[in-house]
C-alpha positions in Angstrom: 0.1 0.0 -0.2 1.2 3.5 -0.9 1.7 6.6 1.4 -1.8 7.7 0.4 -3.5 4.3 1.4 -4.2 3.5 -2.2 -3.3 -0.2 -3.3 -0.4 -0.1 -5.5 1.9 -2.3 -7.7 5.5 -2.8 -6.7 6.5 0.0 -8.8 4.2 2.4 -6.9 1.8 3.2 -9.6 -2.1 2.6 -8.8 -3.5 -0.6 -10.1 -4.9 -0.1 -13.7 -8.6 0.3 -14.0 -11.1 -2.4 -14.7 -10.7 -3.6 -18.2 -14.1 -5.6 -18.4 -15.5 -4.4 -21.7 -19.1 -4.5 -20.2 -17.9 -2.2 -17.1 -16.1 0.3 -19.5 -18.9 0.5 -21.9 -21.6 0.7 -19.0 -19.5 3.7 -17.5 -19.3 5.4 -20.8 -23.0 5.1 -21.5 -23.8 6.8 -18.3 -21.4 9.5 -19.1 -22.7 9.9 -22.7 -26.6 9.7 -21.4 -25.7 12.6 -18.9 -23.7 14.7 -21.4 -26.6 14.3 -23.8 -29.3 15.0 -21.4 -27.6 18.2 -20.2 -26.8 19.4 -23.6 -30.5 18.7 -25.0 -32.1 20.5 -21.8 -31.8 23.7 -23.6 -34.1 22.2 -26.3 -36.4 20.6 -23.5 -35.7 17.4 -24.7 -34.3 14.3 -23.1 -32.3 11.2 -24.4 -35.6 9.3 -24.3 -37.8 11.9 -25.9 -34.9 12.3 -28.8 -35.1 8.6 -29.3 -38.8 8.8 -29.9 -38.7 11.6 -32.0 -35.9 10.0 -34.3 -37.8 6.9 -34.4 -41.0 8.8 -35.7 -38.5 10.7 -37.9 -37.3 7.6 -39.5 -40.5 5.9 -39.7 -43.4 8.1 -40.4 -46.7 6.2 -39.5 -45.1 4.1 -36.9 -47.4 2.6 -34.4 -47.3 2.7 -30.6 -46.4 -0.9 -30.4 -43.7 -0.6 -32.9 -42.1 2.5 -31.2 -42.5 0.4 -27.9 -40.3 -2.5 -29.2 -37.9 -0.2 -30.5 -37.6 1.6 -27.2 -37.6 -1.6 -25.4 -40.5 0.0 -23.2 -44.1 -0.7 -22.8 -46.7 0.4 -25.0 -48.5 2.4 -22.2 -45.3 4.1 -21.5 -44.9 5.1 -25.2 -48.7 6.5 -25.1 -47.7 8.8 -22.0 -44.5 10.0 -24.0 -46.3 10.5 -27.4 -49.2 12.2 -25.6 -46.8 14.9 -24.1 -45.0 15.1 -27.5 -48.3 15.8 -29.2 -49.3 18.5 -26.6 -45.9 20.1 -27.5 -46.9 20.0 -31.0 -43.8 18.0 -32.1 -46.0 14.9 -33.3 -49.2 14.1 -34.6 -51.5 11.0 -34.8 -53.0 11.0 -38.0 -55.6 8.6 -37.5 -56.5 9.3 -33.5 -59.9 7.2 -33.5 -60.9 4.8 -31.2 -60.3 1.5 -32.6 -58.0 2.5 -35.4 -54.3 1.8 -35.2 -52.5 5.0 -34.7 -50.0 6.2 -37.2 -47.6 8.8 -35.5 -45.6 11.2 -37.6 -43.4 14.4 -36.8 -44.9 17.8 -37.1 -42.8 20.6 -38.8 -41.9 21.8 -35.3 -40.9 18.3 -34.5 -38.8 18.0 -37.7 -37.1 21.5 -36.8 -36.5 20.3 -33.4 -35.1 17.1 -34.2 -32.6 18.8 -36.9 -31.5 21.0 -34.0 -31.1 18.1 -31.6 -29.1 16.3 -34.1 -26.7 19.2 -34.3 -26.5 19.4 -30.5 -25.5 15.4 -30.3 -23.0 16.1 -33.0 -21.5 18.8 -30.6 -21.5 16.3 -27.8 -20.0 13.4 -30.1 -17.3 15.9 -31.0 -16.6 16.8 -27.3 -16.6 13.1 -26.1 -15.1 11.3 -28.9 -13.6 14.0 -31.2 -10.0 15.0 -32.0 -9.6 16.5 -28.6 -11.0 13.8 -26.6 -9.4 11.1 -24.4 -7.4 8.7 -26.9 -9.5 5.7 -25.6 -12.7 7.5 -26.4 -11.4 8.7 -29.6 -10.7 5.0 -30.8 -14.1 3.7 -29.3 -16.0 6.5 -31.3 -14.0 5.6 -34.4 -14.5 2.0 -34.1 -18.3 2.5 -33.4 -18.7 4.8 -36.5 -16.7 2.1 -38.7 -18.9 -0.6 -37.5 -22.0 1.3 -38.6 -20.5 2.6 -41.8 -19.4 -1.0 -43.0 -22.8 -2.4 -41.5 -20.6 -4.5 -39.2 -23.3 -4.6 -36.7 -26.2 -7.1 -36.9 
């Protein structure tokens, strides 16, 4: 043990951090979510709301059950979230009749907000994974972008 009480190796340096991929990704995911939520707050968005807007933007006419499956939440939870997005004028349910399947789509305001949110996400990406970021995060960011550019996931 070193003078500070920290566990050390024989050369006096602290032990290296945990290198479990699961632990590293979990810690990084929490940091990314916190950074995104802070950056999106000025737009009155959260990561969850942004996810729903993004899904609706990519799949106009999407149903509540499809949104729930994509978001990994209950249909009831999606109903609550979509109701709030509708009240904010960001999405609309073009059928909205009892007994009819809902088809949810972005409004013009929702499309504008989604575009602005994508710009904010890009700024967070640059801060966390860009040229000035920690070298490990730069490598992880590059690997993630590469995997999606080449279809390497799925």
